[in-house]
C-alpha positions in Angstrom: 0.0 0.0 0.0 2.8 2.4 0.9 4.6 1.6 -2.3 1.5 2.4 -4.4 1.0 5.7 -2.6 4.6 6.7 -3.1 4.5 5.7 -6.8 1.3 7.7 -7.2 2.8 10.8 -5.6 5.9 10.5 -7.7 3.9 10.1 -11.0 1.5 12.9 -10.0 4.4 15.2 -9.3 6.1 14.5 -12.5 2.9 15.0 -14.6 2.1 18.3 -12.8 5.6 19.6 -13.4 5.6 18.6 -17.1 2.2 19.9 -17.8 2.7 23.3 -16.0 3.9 24.9 -19.2 0.6 24.4 -21.0 -1.3 26.6 -18.5 0.5 29.9 -18.1 -1.9 31.3 -15.5 -1.3 28.2 -13.3 2.3 27.5 -13.9 3.6 28.5 -10.5 0.9 26.6 -8.6 1.3 23.5 -10.7 5.1 23.4 -10.3 4.7 24.0 -6.5 2.1 21.2 -6.3 4.3 18.9 -8.4 7.3 19.6 -6.3 5.4 18.9 -3.1 4.1 15.6 -4.5 7.6 14.5 -5.5 9.0 15.3 -2.0 6.0 13.5 -0.4 6.6 10.5 -2.6 10.3 10.4 -1.7 9.4 10.9 2.0 7.0 8.0 1.9 9.6 5.8 0.3 12.0 6.8 3.1 9.5 5.9 5.8 8.7 2.6 4.1 12.4 1.7 4.1 12.8 2.7 7.7 9.8 0.5 8.7 11.0 -2.5 6.7 14.4 -2.7 8.2 
């Protein structure tokens, strides 16, 4: 479950960051949300590794 959530966060962050250029009025918000999603996904991976060891 944790792995799927982290994968979803990483993919969502990448998609938001890539698609931000298509919406000039929302670029900053989409890049911020994408960055937060990427950081959240990496944090969840770190927590999952800490719990599994």
